N, C-alpha and C positions, 0 to 999 in steps of 0.2 A: 841666720842671713834674710835681713828685712828685703821687702820688696821693693824697693829702689835698685836695692846692690844686685836682683836675679839680671842676669844675663837675658837678653830680649827675648820674647816668649813669641816670636812672631807672631804677634798681633792673637794667640787663645786666650790671653785673660779679657779683652775688648769682646773679642765674636761671642765668648761665652755672656758678656757683662749685656752685652747687645742680646740675646739670645733667651738670657732673664728678664730683661726690660718686656720684650716683644711677650712671651710668658705670660706673665703678668699680666699686660693689656688685652692678651687674649681671652686670661680666663675673667677677667675682670668685665668684657663686653660679654662673658656667657653668664653672668651673674654671681660672680664669685665676689664675695669680697676677701679683700688679701690682706691678712694678719700680719703676717712679719716676712720678711726676705731676709736672707741670708743671716741666719740669727746662728749662734753659736750653741750646742747644749749637750752638758757632757763629751766637749772638747768631738764633738760632730755638726758640720756646722748644712743645716735647713737650708735648702735654698726656697723653696717657698712653703708659704702654711694658708690656707686658702680655705675658707666657709665658705657654703652654699646651704641653706636652712637649718638642719643640725649634724650636715656631711662637711667634716673636718677631713681635708688633706693633705696630705703630706707631701711635697711636689718635689721629684728629683729634675732640674732642668740639663739635660744635656744636646748641647749644639755640635755640631759639626758640619764642616765645610763639602764632606762628599764622603760616602758608603767604601770608601775603599780598605778601611778595616772597618767596616762594618755601619750598619745603622747606629746611631745615635741608644738609642732602648737596649740596646742590646749588651751596650756598655757597662750598663748596672747588672753588675754579674752579685755572687753572694756573699763575698765579703762587702763589699756595699749596699746590697740590702738591709746586712747585719747591723752595719754600723749608724744607715738611717733610724731602724727601728729602736738601737739605742740612744739616739737623739733626739726622737720624739717621745720613748717613754718618758725622757729627764723635759723636753721642754712640759709634755701633758700634766707631770707631778708637780710643774709650775706654774702651770696656766690654764690646766685641766678644766673644763666645765660639763658639771653632770647633763647625761642627754647625747652629745656629742659623740655621734658613729663613726668612728676613724677608719681611714684608707690609707692606704700610698698608692701613688701615682706616679708615673714618668712622663712630662713632655720630652719631645724632640722637636730642636728645631734646625732649621739648614735654611741657610741663605741663598736666593736664586742664583742664579749664576753672572750678574752684572748689579751695582749697586739702583739700580733700576727696579730691577724684577722682583716678585713680593716673593717671601719667604714661605715654609713648606713649616706647619706647625701639626704635628700628630699627639693628639691626647689619651695614652695610656694609662684608663681607668683601673684602677684595681692591678696596677701590673707588679705586683706580689702583696705576701699580706704578712703579719707580724711572727708566723710559723716555719717564714721560711728561711 
């Protein structure tokens, strides 16, 4: 089924895309260079791959309207972590450079109560490692 033929997702895709935009801008403002966004490696989507100095971060961006089902960062469970590690290894095999220090981060994004309100962005550095 193509994206166009899927039933309405209640705006989740747009909310997720907005969260990823904000996360990338937030990273750039803090000296990170975004190398890639929404790339696929070994059938895994990698939200953001960013570099600062020699530190390469594979960043999962989670956006939620509320914390009723838990915080955004809590949704990155063991199964998701394993998939991200697999995708990161595949991406590194194709694009990696010697000397990079690799880590896995999560950025949690939550919009304010109204469109004019600021978003809350939490960057969980080294949220997990390849052995998780």
